[in-house]
ModelCIF file with pLDDT and N, C-alpha, C, O atoms, coordinates in Angstrom:
data_MODEL
#
_entry.id   MODEL 
#
_entity.id                         1 
_entity.type                       polymer 
_entity.pdbx_number_of_molecules   1 
#
_entity_poly.entity_id                      1 
_entity_poly.type                           'polypeptide(L)' 
_entity_poly.nstd_linkage                   no 
_entity_poly.nstd_monomer                   no 
_entity_poly.pdbx_seq_one_letter_code       MIARIVLIAGLLAAGLGMAACENTVRGVGQDTEKAGENIQQSVQPKPQTQPMP 
_entity_poly.pdbx_seq_one_letter_code_can   MIARIVLIAGLLAAGLGMAACENTVRGVGQDTEKAGENIQQSVQPKPQTQPMP 
_entity_poly.pdbx_strand_id                 A 
#
loop_
_entity_poly_seq.entity_id 
_entity_poly_seq.num 
_entity_poly_seq.mon_id 
_entity_poly_seq.hetero 
1 1  MET n 
1 2  ILE n 
1 3  ALA n 
1 4  ARG n 
1 5  ILE n 
1 6  VAL n 
1 7  LEU n 
1 8  ILE n 
1 9  ALA n 
1 10 GLY n 
1 11 LEU n 
1 12 LEU n 
1 13 ALA n 
1 14 ALA n 
1 15 GLY n 
1 16 LEU n 
1 17 GLY n 
1 18 MET n 
1 19 ALA n 
1 20 ALA n 
1 21 CYS n 
1 22 GLU n 
1 23 ASN n 
1 24 THR n 
1 25 VAL n 
1 26 ARG n 
1 27 GLY n 
1 28 VAL n 
1 29 GLY n 
1 30 GLN n 
1 31 ASP n 
1 32 THR n 
1 33 GLU n 
1 34 LYS n 
1 35 ALA n 
1 36 GLY n 
1 37 GLU n 
1 38 ASN n 
1 39 ILE n 
1 40 GLN n 
1 41 GLN n 
1 42 SER n 
1 43 VAL n 
1 44 GLN n 
1 45 PRO n 
1 46 LYS n 
1 47 PRO n 
1 48 GLN n 
1 49 THR n 
1 50 GLN n 
1 51 PRO n 
1 52 MET n 
1 53 PRO n 
#
_struct_asym.id          A 
_struct_asym.entity_id   1 
#
loop_
_ma_qa_metric.id 
_ma_qa_metric.mode 
_ma_qa_metric.name 
_ma_qa_metric.software_group_id 
_ma_qa_metric.type 
1 global pLDDT . pLDDT 
2 local  pLDDT . pLDDT 
#
_ma_qa_metric_global.metric_id      1 
_ma_qa_metric_global.metric_value   82.36 
_ma_qa_metric_global.model_id       1 
_ma_qa_metric_global.ordinal_id     1 
#
loop_
_ma_qa_metric_local.label_asym_id 
_ma_qa_metric_local.label_comp_id 
_ma_qa_metric_local.label_seq_id 
_ma_qa_metric_local.metric_id 
_ma_qa_metric_local.metric_value 
_ma_qa_metric_local.model_id 
_ma_qa_metric_local.ordinal_id 
A MET 1  2 87.00 1 1  
A ILE 2  2 89.00 1 2  
A ALA 3  2 89.00 1 3  
A ARG 4  2 90.00 1 4  
A ILE 5  2 91.00 1 5  
A VAL 6  2 91.00 1 6  
A LEU 7  2 91.00 1 7  
A ILE 8  2 92.00 1 8  
A ALA 9  2 92.00 1 9  
A GLY 10 2 90.00 1 10 
A LEU 11 2 91.00 1 11 
A LEU 12 2 91.00 1 12 
A ALA 13 2 89.00 1 13 
A ALA 14 2 87.00 1 14 
A GLY 15 2 82.00 1 15 
A LEU 16 2 83.00 1 16 
A GLY 17 2 79.00 1 17 
A MET 18 2 77.00 1 18 
A ALA 19 2 76.00 1 19 
A ALA 20 2 73.00 1 20 
A CYS 21 2 74.00 1 21 
A GLU 22 2 70.00 1 22 
A ASN 23 2 72.00 1 23 
A THR 24 2 78.00 1 24 
A VAL 25 2 76.00 1 25 
A ARG 26 2 80.00 1 26 
A GLY 27 2 83.00 1 27 
A VAL 28 2 84.00 1 28 
A GLY 29 2 85.00 1 29 
A GLN 30 2 89.00 1 30 
A ASP 31 2 88.00 1 31 
A THR 32 2 89.00 1 32 
A GLU 33 2 90.00 1 33 
A LYS 34 2 91.00 1 34 
A ALA 35 2 90.00 1 35 
A GLY 36 2 88.00 1 36 
A GLU 37 2 89.00 1 37 
A ASN 38 2 87.00 1 38 
A ILE 39 2 85.00 1 39 
A GLN 40 2 85.00 1 40 
A GLN 41 2 84.00 1 41 
A SER 42 2 83.00 1 42 
A VAL 43 2 81.00 1 43 
A GLN 44 2 75.00 1 44 
A PRO 45 2 74.00 1 45 
A LYS 46 2 71.00 1 46 
A PRO 47 2 71.00 1 47 
A GLN 48 2 72.00 1 48 
A THR 49 2 74.00 1 49 
A GLN 50 2 74.00 1 50 
A PRO 51 2 70.00 1 51 
A MET 52 2 68.00 1 52 
A PRO 53 2 65.00 1 53 
#
loop_
_atom_site.group_PDB 
_atom_site.id 
_atom_site.type_symbol 
_atom_site.label_atom_id 
_atom_site.label_alt_id 
_atom_site.label_comp_id 
_atom_site.label_asym_id 
_atom_site.label_entity_id 
_atom_site.label_seq_id 
_atom_site.pdbx_PDB_ins_code 
_atom_site.Cartn_x 
_atom_site.Cartn_y 
_atom_site.Cartn_z 
_atom_site.occupancy 
_atom_site.B_iso_or_equiv 
_atom_site.pdbx_formal_charge 
_atom_site.auth_seq_id 
_atom_site.auth_comp_id 
_atom_site.auth_asym_id 
_atom_site.auth_atom_id 
_atom_site.pdbx_PDB_model_num 
ATOM 1   N N  . MET A 1 1  ? 75.584  -54.541 -15.879 1.00 87.00 ? 1  MET A N  1 
ATOM 2   C CA . MET A 1 1  ? 76.543  -55.394 -15.617 1.00 87.00 ? 1  MET A CA 1 
ATOM 3   C C  . MET A 1 1  ? 78.084  -54.995 -15.658 1.00 87.00 ? 1  MET A C  1 
ATOM 4   O O  . MET A 1 1  ? 78.893  -55.305 -14.784 1.00 87.00 ? 1  MET A O  1 
ATOM 5   N N  . ILE A 1 2  ? 78.362  -54.273 -16.785 1.00 89.00 ? 2  ILE A N  1 
ATOM 6   C CA . ILE A 1 2  ? 79.654  -53.759 -16.935 1.00 89.00 ? 2  ILE A CA 1 
ATOM 7   C C  . ILE A 1 2  ? 79.856  -52.500 -15.862 1.00 89.00 ? 2  ILE A C  1 
ATOM 8   O O  . ILE A 1 2  ? 80.948  -52.280 -15.338 1.00 89.00 ? 2  ILE A O  1 
ATOM 9   N N  . ALA A 1 3  ? 78.818  -51.803 -15.634 1.00 89.00 ? 3  ALA A N  1 
ATOM 10  C CA . ALA A 1 3  ? 78.870  -50.743 -14.521 1.00 89.00 ? 3  ALA A CA 1 
ATOM 11  C C  . ALA A 1 3  ? 79.373  -51.257 -13.176 1.00 89.00 ? 3  ALA A C  1 
ATOM 12  O O  . ALA A 1 3  ? 80.205  -50.685 -12.471 1.00 89.00 ? 3  ALA A O  1 
ATOM 13  N N  . ARG A 1 4  ? 78.711  -52.504 -12.893 1.00 90.00 ? 4  ARG A N  1 
ATOM 14  C CA . ARG A 1 4  ? 79.016  -53.174 -11.671 1.00 90.00 ? 4  ARG A CA 1 
ATOM 15  C C  . ARG A 1 4  ? 80.428  -53.590 -11.652 1.00 90.00 ? 4  ARG A C  1 
ATOM 16  O O  . ARG A 1 4  ? 81.054  -53.433 -10.604 1.00 90.00 ? 4  ARG A O  1 
ATOM 17  N N  . ILE A 1 5  ? 81.040  -54.132 -12.743 1.00 91.00 ? 5  ILE A N  1 
ATOM 18  C CA . ILE A 1 5  ? 82.368  -54.485 -12.715 1.00 91.00 ? 5  ILE A CA 1 
ATOM 19  C C  . ILE A 1 5  ? 83.328  -53.394 -12.538 1.00 91.00 ? 5  ILE A C  1 
ATOM 20  O O  . ILE A 1 5  ? 84.364  -53.490 -11.879 1.00 91.00 ? 5  ILE A O  1 
ATOM 21  N N  . VAL A 1 6  ? 82.900  -52.277 -13.207 1.00 91.00 ? 6  VAL A N  1 
ATOM 22  C CA . VAL A 1 6  ? 83.729  -50.933 -13.050 1.00 91.00 ? 6  VAL A CA 1 
ATOM 23  C C  . VAL A 1 6  ? 83.696  -50.433 -11.680 1.00 91.00 ? 6  VAL A C  1 
ATOM 24  O O  . VAL A 1 6  ? 84.707  -49.958 -11.163 1.00 91.00 ? 6  VAL A O  1 
ATOM 25  N N  . LEU A 1 7  ? 82.478  -50.525 -11.012 1.00 91.00 ? 7  LEU A N  1 
ATOM 26  C CA . LEU A 1 7  ? 82.471  -50.113 -9.561  1.00 91.00 ? 7  LEU A CA 1 
ATOM 27  C C  . LEU A 1 7  ? 83.272  -50.827 -8.631  1.00 91.00 ? 7  LEU A C  1 
ATOM 28  O O  . LEU A 1 7  ? 83.898  -50.284 -7.721  1.00 91.00 ? 7  LEU A O  1 
ATOM 29  N N  . ILE A 1 8  ? 83.247  -52.262 -8.903  1.00 92.00 ? 8  ILE A N  1 
ATOM 30  C CA . ILE A 1 8  ? 83.887  -53.152 -7.998  1.00 92.00 ? 8  ILE A CA 1 
ATOM 31  C C  . ILE A 1 8  ? 85.574  -52.995 -8.198  1.00 92.00 ? 8  ILE A C  1 
ATOM 32  O O  . ILE A 1 8  ? 86.349  -53.038 -7.242  1.00 92.00 ? 8  ILE A O  1 
ATOM 33  N N  . ALA A 1 9  ? 85.966  -52.822 -9.500  1.00 92.00 ? 9  ALA A N  1 
ATOM 34  C CA . ALA A 1 9  ? 87.401  -52.554 -9.817  1.00 92.00 ? 9  ALA A CA 1 
ATOM 35  C C  . ALA A 1 9  ? 87.821  -51.137 -9.204  1.00 92.00 ? 9  ALA A C  1 
ATOM 36  O O  . ALA A 1 9  ? 88.927  -50.968 -8.691  1.00 92.00 ? 9  ALA A O  1 
ATOM 37  N N  . GLY A 1 10 ? 86.952  -50.233 -9.288  1.00 90.00 ? 10 GLY A N  1 
ATOM 38  C CA . GLY A 1 10 ? 87.164  -48.870 -8.780  1.00 90.00 ? 10 GLY A CA 1 
ATOM 39  C C  . GLY A 1 10 ? 87.459  -48.932 -7.228  1.00 90.00 ? 10 GLY A C  1 
ATOM 40  O O  . GLY A 1 10 ? 88.418  -48.356 -6.714  1.00 90.00 ? 10 GLY A O  1 
ATOM 41  N N  . LEU A 1 11 ? 86.498  -49.720 -6.507  1.00 91.00 ? 11 LEU A N  1 
ATOM 42  C CA . LEU A 1 11 ? 86.612  -49.834 -4.991  1.00 91.00 ? 11 LEU A CA 1 
ATOM 43  C C  . LEU A 1 11 ? 87.908  -50.492 -4.730  1.00 91.00 ? 11 LEU A C  1 
ATOM 44  O O  . LEU A 1 11 ? 88.706  -50.107 -3.874  1.00 91.00 ? 11 LEU A O  1 
ATOM 45  N N  . LEU A 1 12 ? 88.078  -51.516 -5.521  1.00 91.00 ? 12 LEU A N  1 
ATOM 46  C CA . LEU A 1 12 ? 89.365  -52.464 -5.049  1.00 91.00 ? 12 LEU A CA 1 
ATOM 47  C C  . LEU A 1 12 ? 90.542  -51.574 -5.277  1.00 91.00 ? 12 LEU A C  1 
ATOM 48  O O  . LEU A 1 12 ? 91.473  -51.619 -4.473  1.00 91.00 ? 12 LEU A O  1 
ATOM 49  N N  . ALA A 1 13 ? 90.579  -50.799 -6.264  1.00 89.00 ? 13 ALA A N  1 
ATOM 50  C CA . ALA A 1 13 ? 91.869  -49.852 -6.579  1.00 89.00 ? 13 ALA A CA 1 
ATOM 51  C C  . ALA A 1 13 ? 91.745  -48.783 -5.455  1.00 89.00 ? 13 ALA A C  1 
ATOM 52  O O  . ALA A 1 13 ? 92.804  -48.457 -4.920  1.00 89.00 ? 13 ALA A O  1 
ATOM 53  N N  . ALA A 1 14 ? 90.690  -48.240 -5.057  1.00 87.00 ? 14 ALA A N  1 
ATOM 54  C CA . ALA A 1 14 ? 90.741  -47.299 -3.948  1.00 87.00 ? 14 ALA A CA 1 
ATOM 55  C C  . ALA A 1 14 ? 91.243  -47.817 -2.690  1.00 87.00 ? 14 ALA A C  1 
ATOM 56  O O  . ALA A 1 14 ? 92.060  -47.207 -2.001  1.00 87.00 ? 14 ALA A O  1 
ATOM 57  N N  . GLY A 1 15 ? 90.728  -48.997 -2.381  1.00 82.00 ? 15 GLY A N  1 
ATOM 58  C CA . GLY A 1 15 ? 91.143  -49.810 -1.161  1.00 82.00 ? 15 GLY A CA 1 
ATOM 59  C C  . GLY A 1 15 ? 92.713  -50.037 -1.114  1.00 82.00 ? 15 GLY A C  1 
ATOM 60  O O  . GLY A 1 15 ? 93.386  -49.833 -0.104  1.00 82.00 ? 15 GLY A O  1 
ATOM 61  N N  . LEU A 1 16 ? 93.140  -50.417 -2.144  1.00 83.00 ? 16 LEU A N  1 
ATOM 62  C CA . LEU A 1 16 ? 94.596  -50.717 -2.267  1.00 83.00 ? 16 LEU A CA 1 
ATOM 63  C C  . LEU A 1 16 ? 95.516  -49.454 -2.145  1.00 83.00 ? 16 LEU A C  1 
ATOM 64  O O  . LEU A 1 16 ? 96.594  -49.469 -1.552  1.00 83.00 ? 16 LEU A O  1 
ATOM 65  N N  . GLY A 1 17 ? 94.973  -48.351 -2.775  1.00 79.00 ? 17 GLY A N  1 
ATOM 66  C CA . GLY A 1 17 ? 95.538  -47.077 -2.733  1.00 79.00 ? 17 GLY A CA 1 
ATOM 67  C C  . GLY A 1 17 ? 95.616  -46.422 -1.304  1.00 79.00 ? 17 GLY A C  1 
ATOM 68  O O  . GLY A 1 17 ? 96.535  -45.725 -0.875  1.00 79.00 ? 17 GLY A O  1 
ATOM 69  N N  . MET A 1 18 ? 94.471  -46.787 -0.664  1.00 77.00 ? 18 MET A N  1 
ATOM 70  C CA . MET A 1 18 ? 94.522  -46.385 0.806   1.00 77.00 ? 18 MET A CA 1 
ATOM 71  C C  . MET A 1 18 ? 95.449  -47.116 1.605   1.00 77.00 ? 18 MET A C  1 
ATOM 72  O O  . MET A 1 18 ? 96.231  -46.521 2.347   1.00 77.00 ? 18 MET A O  1 
ATOM 73  N N  . ALA A 1 19 ? 95.422  -48.470 1.504   1.00 76.00 ? 19 ALA A N  1 
ATOM 74  C CA . ALA A 1 19 ? 96.447  -49.211 2.287   1.00 76.00 ? 19 ALA A CA 1 
ATOM 75  C C  . ALA A 1 19 ? 97.839  -48.833 1.967   1.00 76.00 ? 19 ALA A C  1 
ATOM 76  O O  . ALA A 1 19 ? 98.668  -48.855 2.877   1.00 76.00 ? 19 ALA A O  1 
ATOM 77  N N  . ALA A 1 20 ? 98.198  -48.475 0.723   1.00 73.00 ? 20 ALA A N  1 
ATOM 78  C CA . ALA A 1 20 ? 99.621  -47.926 0.537   1.00 73.00 ? 20 ALA A CA 1 
ATOM 79  C C  . ALA A 1 20 ? 99.729  -46.690 1.205   1.00 73.00 ? 20 ALA A C  1 
ATOM 80  O O  . ALA A 1 20 ? 100.815 -46.487 1.749   1.00 73.00 ? 20 ALA A O  1 
ATOM 81  N N  . CYS A 1 21 ? 98.810  -45.756 1.302   1.00 74.00 ? 21 CYS A N  1 
ATOM 82  C CA . CYS A 1 21 ? 99.090  -44.495 1.812   1.00 74.00 ? 21 CYS A CA 1 
ATOM 83  C C  . CYS A 1 21 ? 99.288  -44.642 3.332   1.00 74.00 ? 21 CYS A C  1 
ATOM 84  O O  . CYS A 1 21 ? 100.069 -43.919 3.950   1.00 74.00 ? 21 CYS A O  1 
ATOM 85  N N  . GLU A 1 22 ? 98.516  -45.650 3.935   1.00 70.00 ? 22 GLU A N  1 
ATOM 86  C CA . GLU A 1 22 ? 98.682  -45.931 5.396   1.00 70.00 ? 22 GLU A CA 1 
ATOM 87  C C  . GLU A 1 22 ? 100.080 -46.130 5.772   1.00 70.00 ? 22 GLU A C  1 
ATOM 88  O O  . GLU A 1 22 ? 100.632 -45.475 6.656   1.00 70.00 ? 22 GLU A O  1 
ATOM 89  N N  . ASN A 1 23 ? 100.722 -47.179 4.983   1.00 72.00 ? 23 ASN A N  1 
ATOM 90  C CA . ASN A 1 23 ? 102.129 -47.427 5.222   1.00 72.00 ? 23 ASN A CA 1 
ATOM 91  C C  . ASN A 1 23 ? 103.070 -46.228 4.892   1.00 72.00 ? 23 ASN A C  1 
ATOM 92  O O  . ASN A 1 23 ? 104.162 -46.204 5.458   1.00 72.00 ? 23 ASN A O  1 
ATOM 93  N N  . THR A 1 24 ? 102.776 -45.342 4.120   1.00 78.00 ? 24 THR A N  1 
ATOM 94  C CA . THR A 1 24 ? 103.622 -44.247 3.745   1.00 78.00 ? 24 THR A CA 1 
ATOM 95  C C  . THR A 1 24 ? 103.551 -43.124 5.071   1.00 78.00 ? 24 THR A C  1 
ATOM 96  O O  . THR A 1 24 ? 104.500 -42.561 5.617   1.00 78.00 ? 24 THR A O  1 
ATOM 97  N N  . VAL A 1 25 ? 102.355 -43.034 5.322   1.00 76.00 ? 25 VAL A N  1 
ATOM 98  C CA . VAL A 1 25 ? 102.075 -41.958 6.383   1.00 76.00 ? 25 VAL A CA 1 
ATOM 99  C C  . VAL A 1 25 ? 102.846 -42.542 7.662   1.00 76.00 ? 25 VAL A C  1 
ATOM 100 O O  . VAL A 1 25 ? 103.587 -41.811 8.317   1.00 76.00 ? 25 VAL A O  1 
ATOM 101 N N  . ARG A 1 26 ? 102.646 -43.860 7.982   1.00 80.00 ? 26 ARG A N  1 
ATOM 102 C CA . ARG A 1 26 ? 103.279 -44.393 9.173   1.00 80.00 ? 26 ARG A CA 1 
ATOM 103 C C  . ARG A 1 26 ? 104.872 -44.240 9.114   1.00 80.00 ? 26 ARG A C  1 
ATOM 104 O O  . ARG A 1 26 ? 105.536 -43.926 10.102  1.00 80.00 ? 26 ARG A O  1 
ATOM 105 N N  . GLY A 1 27 ? 105.392 -44.488 7.888   1.00 83.00 ? 27 GLY A N  1 
ATOM 106 C CA . GLY A 1 27 ? 106.868 -44.394 7.717   1.00 83.00 ? 27 GLY A CA 1 
ATOM 107 C C  . GLY A 1 27 ? 107.273 -42.910 7.872   1.00 83.00 ? 27 GLY A C  1 
ATOM 108 O O  . GLY A 1 27 ? 108.333 -42.662 8.449   1.00 83.00 ? 27 GLY A O  1 
ATOM 109 N N  . VAL A 1 28 ? 106.540 -41.957 7.421   1.00 84.00 ? 28 VAL A N  1 
ATOM 110 C CA . VAL A 1 28 ? 106.965 -40.473 7.597   1.00 84.00 ? 28 VAL A CA 1 
ATOM 111 C C  . VAL A 1 28 ? 106.822 -40.276 9.124   1.00 84.00 ? 28 VAL A C  1 
ATOM 112 O O  . VAL A 1 28 ? 107.721 -39.611 9.638   1.00 84.00 ? 28 VAL A O  1 
ATOM 113 N N  . GLY A 1 29 ? 105.900 -40.712 9.895   1.00 85.00 ? 29 GLY A N  1 
ATOM 114 C CA . GLY A 1 29 ? 105.734 -40.512 11.231  1.00 85.00 ? 29 GLY A CA 1 
ATOM 115 C C  . GLY A 1 29 ? 106.998 -40.999 11.975  1.00 85.00 ? 29 GLY A C  1 
ATOM 116 O O  . GLY A 1 29 ? 107.588 -40.274 12.776  1.00 85.00 ? 29 GLY A O  1 
ATOM 117 N N  . GLN A 1 30 ? 107.400 -42.293 11.670  1.00 89.00 ? 30 GLN A N  1 
ATOM 118 C CA . GLN A 1 30 ? 108.463 -42.972 12.252  1.00 89.00 ? 30 GLN A CA 1 
ATOM 119 C C  . GLN A 1 30 ? 109.860 -42.119 11.925  1.00 89.00 ? 30 GLN A C  1 
ATOM 120 O O  . GLN A 1 30 ? 110.737 -41.945 12.770  1.00 89.00 ? 30 GLN A O  1 
ATOM 121 N N  . ASP A 1 31 ? 109.912 -41.690 10.759  1.00 88.00 ? 31 ASP A N  1 
ATOM 122 C CA . ASP A 1 31 ? 111.080 -40.899 10.417  1.00 88.00 ? 31 ASP A CA 1 
ATOM 123 C C  . ASP A 1 31 ? 111.268 -39.598 11.173  1.00 88.00 ? 31 ASP A C  1 
ATOM 124 O O  . ASP A 1 31 ? 112.357 -39.220 11.606  1.00 88.00 ? 31 ASP A O  1 
ATOM 125 N N  . THR A 1 32 ? 110.041 -38.894 11.306  1.00 89.00 ? 32 THR A N  1 
ATOM 126 C CA . THR A 1 32 ? 109.943 -37.751 12.052  1.00 89.00 ? 32 THR A CA 1 
ATOM 127 C C  . THR A 1 32 ? 110.420 -37.896 13.517  1.00 89.00 ? 32 THR A C  1 
ATOM 128 O O  . THR A 1 32 ? 111.209 -37.148 14.094  1.00 89.00 ? 32 THR A O  1 
ATOM 129 N N  . GLU A 1 33 ? 109.743 -39.095 14.062  1.00 90.00 ? 33 GLU A N  1 
ATOM 130 C CA . GLU A 1 33 ? 110.170 -39.227 15.485  1.00 90.00 ? 33 GLU A CA 1 
ATOM 131 C C  . GLU A 1 33 ? 111.566 -39.430 15.603  1.00 90.00 ? 33 GLU A C  1 
ATOM 132 O O  . GLU A 1 33 ? 112.207 -38.834 16.469  1.00 90.00 ? 33 GLU A O  1 
ATOM 133 N N  . LYS A 1 34 ? 112.086 -40.208 14.821  1.00 91.00 ? 34 LYS A N  1 
ATOM 134 C CA . LYS A 1 34 ? 113.630 -40.555 14.847  1.00 91.00 ? 34 LYS A CA 1 
ATOM 135 C C  . LYS A 1 34 ? 114.536 -39.311 14.722  1.00 91.00 ? 34 LYS A C  1 
ATOM 136 O O  . LYS A 1 34 ? 115.517 -39.179 15.454  1.00 91.00 ? 34 LYS A O  1 
ATOM 137 N N  . ALA A 1 35 ? 114.197 -38.402 13.787  1.00 90.00 ? 35 ALA A N  1 
ATOM 138 C CA . ALA A 1 35 ? 114.829 -36.930 13.610  1.00 90.00 ? 35 ALA A CA 1 
ATOM 139 C C  . ALA A 1 35 ? 114.682 -36.173 14.918  1.00 90.00 ? 35 ALA A C  1 
ATOM 140 O O  . ALA A 1 35 ? 115.644 -35.558 15.378  1.00 90.00 ? 35 ALA A O  1 
ATOM 141 N N  . GLY A 1 36 ? 113.565 -36.200 15.499  1.00 88.00 ? 36 GLY A N  1 
ATOM 142 C CA . GLY A 1 36 ? 113.323 -35.394 16.729  1.00 88.00 ? 36 GLY A CA 1 
ATOM 143 C C  . GLY A 1 36 ? 114.196 -36.072 17.944  1.00 88.00 ? 36 GLY A C  1 
ATOM 144 O O  . GLY A 1 36 ? 114.778 -35.323 18.729  1.00 88.00 ? 36 GLY A O  1 
ATOM 145 N N  . GLU A 1 37 ? 114.271 -37.348 18.074  1.00 89.00 ? 37 GLU A N  1 
ATOM 146 C CA . GLU A 1 37 ? 115.158 -37.954 18.989  1.00 89.00 ? 37 GLU A CA 1 
ATOM 147 C C  . GLU A 1 37 ? 116.665 -37.579 18.753  1.00 89.00 ? 37 GLU A C  1 
ATOM 148 O O  . GLU A 1 37 ? 117.408 -37.329 19.702  1.00 89.00 ? 37 GLU A O  1 
ATOM 149 N N  . ASN A 1 38 ? 117.082 -37.551 17.451  1.00 87.00 ? 38 ASN A N  1 
ATOM 150 C CA . ASN A 1 38 ? 118.385 -37.190 17.229  1.00 87.00 ? 38 ASN A CA 1 
ATOM 151 C C  . ASN A 1 38 ? 118.744 -35.813 17.474  1.00 87.00 ? 38 ASN A C  1 
ATOM 152 O O  . ASN A 1 38 ? 119.886 -35.478 17.790  1.00 87.00 ? 38 ASN A O  1 
ATOM 153 N N  . ILE A 1 39 ? 117.696 -34.945 17.321  1.00 85.00 ? 39 ILE A N  1 
ATOM 154 C CA . ILE A 1 39 ? 117.858 -33.503 17.704  1.00 85.00 ? 39 ILE A CA 1 
ATOM 155 C C  . ILE A 1 39 ? 118.115 -33.315 19.080  1.00 85.00 ? 39 ILE A C  1 
ATOM 156 O O  . ILE A 1 39 ? 119.032 -32.608 19.499  1.00 85.00 ? 39 ILE A O  1 
ATOM 157 N N  . GLN A 1 40 ? 117.187 -34.040 19.905  1.00 85.00 ? 40 GLN A N  1 
ATOM 158 C CA . GLN A 1 40 ? 117.285 -33.898 21.433  1.00 85.00 ? 40 GLN A CA 1 
ATOM 159 C C  . GLN A 1 40 ? 118.602 -34.438 21.885  1.00 85.00 ? 40 GLN A C  1 
ATOM 160 O O  . GLN A 1 40 ? 119.218 -33.833 22.763  1.00 85.00 ? 40 GLN A O  1 
ATOM 161 N N  . GLN A 1 41 ? 119.090 -35.549 21.346  1.00 84.00 ? 41 GLN A N  1 
ATOM 162 C CA . GLN A 1 41 ? 120.349 -35.987 21.800  1.00 84.00 ? 41 GLN A CA 1 
ATOM 163 C C  . GLN A 1 41 ? 121.531 -35.068 21.339  1.00 84.00 ? 41 GLN A C  1 
ATOM 164 O O  . GLN A 1 41 ? 122.541 -35.004 22.040  1.00 84.00 ? 41 GLN A O  1 
ATOM 165 N N  . SER A 1 42 ? 121.429 -34.372 20.204  1.00 83.00 ? 42 SER A N  1 
ATOM 166 C CA . SER A 1 42 ? 122.563 -33.528 19.903  1.00 83.00 ? 42 SER A CA 1 
ATOM 167 C C  . SER A 1 42 ? 122.439 -32.292 20.727  1.00 83.00 ? 42 SER A C  1 
ATOM 168 O O  . SER A 1 42 ? 123.476 -31.630 20.758  1.00 83.00 ? 42 SER A O  1 
ATOM 169 N N  . VAL A 1 43 ? 121.558 -31.875 21.317  1.00 81.00 ? 43 VAL A N  1 
ATOM 170 C CA . VAL A 1 43 ? 121.582 -30.618 22.152  1.00 81.00 ? 43 VAL A CA 1 
ATOM 171 C C  . VAL A 1 43 ? 121.674 -30.827 23.676  1.00 81.00 ? 43 VAL A C  1 
ATOM 172 O O  . VAL A 1 43 ? 121.680 -29.884 24.466  1.00 81.00 ? 43 VAL A O  1 
ATOM 173 N N  . GLN A 1 44 ? 121.740 -31.998 24.005  1.00 75.00 ? 44 GLN A N  1 
ATOM 174 C CA . GLN A 1 44 ? 122.023 -32.380 25.438  1.00 75.00 ? 44 GLN A CA 1 
ATOM 175 C C  . GLN A 1 44 ? 123.529 -32.209 25.721  1.00 75.00 ? 44 GLN A C  1 
ATOM 176 O O  . GLN A 1 44 ? 124.363 -32.627 24.918  1.00 75.00 ? 44 GLN A O  1 
ATOM 177 N N  . PRO A 1 45 ? 123.865 -31.604 26.845  1.00 74.00 ? 45 PRO A N  1 
ATOM 178 C CA . PRO A 1 45 ? 125.229 -31.457 27.182  1.00 74.00 ? 45 PRO A CA 1 
ATOM 179 C C  . PRO A 1 45 ? 125.942 -32.794 27.256  1.00 74.00 ? 45 PRO A C  1 
ATOM 180 O O  . PRO A 1 45 ? 125.382 -33.788 27.718  1.00 74.00 ? 45 PRO A O  1 
ATOM 181 N N  . LYS A 1 46 ? 127.059 -32.804 26.842  1.00 71.00 ? 46 LYS A N  1 
ATOM 182 C CA . LYS A 1 46 ? 127.852 -34.065 26.986  1.00 71.00 ? 46 LYS A CA 1 
ATOM 183 C C  . LYS A 1 46 ? 128.674 -34.026 28.171  1.00 71.00 ? 46 LYS A C  1 
ATOM 184 O O  . LYS A 1 46 ? 129.086 -32.909 28.482  1.00 71.00 ? 46 LYS A O  1 
ATOM 185 N N  . PRO A 1 47 ? 129.032 -35.092 28.968  1.00 71.00 ? 47 PRO A N  1 
ATOM 186 C CA . PRO A 1 47 ? 129.726 -35.085 30.211  1.00 71.00 ? 47 PRO A CA 1 
ATOM 187 C C  . PRO A 1 47 ? 131.185 -34.688 29.792  1.00 71.00 ? 47 PRO A C  1 
ATOM 188 O O  . PRO A 1 47 ? 131.762 -35.102 28.787  1.00 71.00 ? 47 PRO A O  1 
ATOM 189 N N  . GLN A 1 48 ? 131.650 -33.881 30.655  1.00 72.00 ? 48 GLN A N  1 
ATOM 190 C CA . GLN A 1 48 ? 133.133 -33.502 30.575  1.00 72.00 ? 48 GLN A CA 1 
ATOM 191 C C  . GLN A 1 48 ? 134.128 -34.723 30.861  1.00 72.00 ? 48 GLN A C  1 
ATOM 192 O O  . GLN A 1 48 ? 133.944 -35.417 31.861  1.00 72.00 ? 48 GLN A O  1 
ATOM 193 N N  . THR A 1 49 ? 135.058 -34.952 30.083  1.00 74.00 ? 49 THR A N  1 
ATOM 194 C CA . THR A 1 49 ? 135.928 -35.975 30.471  1.00 74.00 ? 49 THR A CA 1 
ATOM 195 C C  . THR A 1 49 ? 137.375 -35.375 30.828  1.00 74.00 ? 49 THR A C  1 
ATOM 196 O O  . THR A 1 49 ? 137.763 -34.319 30.328  1.00 74.00 ? 49 THR A O  1 
ATOM 197 N N  . GLN A 1 50 ? 138.115 -36.098 31.694  1.00 74.00 ? 50 GLN A N  1 
ATOM 198 C CA . GLN A 1 50 ? 139.425 -35.439 32.066  1.00 74.00 ? 50 GLN A CA 1 
ATOM 199 C C  . GLN A 1 50 ? 140.414 -36.010 31.121  1.00 74.00 ? 50 GLN A C  1 
ATOM 200 O O  . GLN A 1 50 ? 140.429 -37.187 30.759  1.00 74.00 ? 50 GLN A O  1 
ATOM 201 N N  . PRO A 1 51 ? 141.258 -35.059 30.741  1.00 70.00 ? 51 PRO A N  1 
ATOM 202 C CA . PRO A 1 51 ? 142.441 -35.509 29.872  1.00 70.00 ? 51 PRO A CA 1 
ATOM 203 C C  . PRO A 1 51 ? 143.317 -36.459 30.609  1.00 70.00 ? 51 PRO A C  1 
ATOM 204 O O  . PRO A 1 51 ? 143.541 -36.367 31.816  1.00 70.00 ? 51 PRO A O  1 
ATOM 205 N N  . MET A 1 52 ? 143.859 -37.488 29.730  1.00 68.00 ? 52 MET A N  1 
ATOM 206 C CA . MET A 1 52 ? 144.768 -38.451 30.365  1.00 68.00 ? 52 MET A CA 1 
ATOM 207 C C  . MET A 1 52 ? 146.099 -37.717 30.407  1.00 68.00 ? 52 MET A C  1 
ATOM 208 O O  . MET A 1 52 ? 146.430 -36.965 29.491  1.00 68.00 ? 52 MET A O  1 
ATOM 209 N N  . PRO A 1 53 ? 146.904 -37.949 31.536  1.00 65.00 ? 53 PRO A N  1 
ATOM 210 C CA . PRO A 1 53 ? 148.123 -37.353 31.749  1.00 65.00 ? 53 PRO A CA 1 
ATOM 211 C C  . PRO A 1 53 ? 149.170 -37.990 30.998  1.00 65.00 ? 53 PRO A C  1 
ATOM 212 O O  . PRO A 1 53 ? 150.327 -37.576 31.077  1.00 65.00 ? 53 PRO A O  1 
#
């Protein structure tokens, strides 16, 4: 009976841990994507503006 309780508690803890990791990995992916977009924007040539007389 105690072994069954320990098994259920372990499975519950593992499930919660995996759910937390999913959010972390998704967040890292979003951060990486945003960083890539910022790099692309920074290397694109900016349009030349005419100086005001």
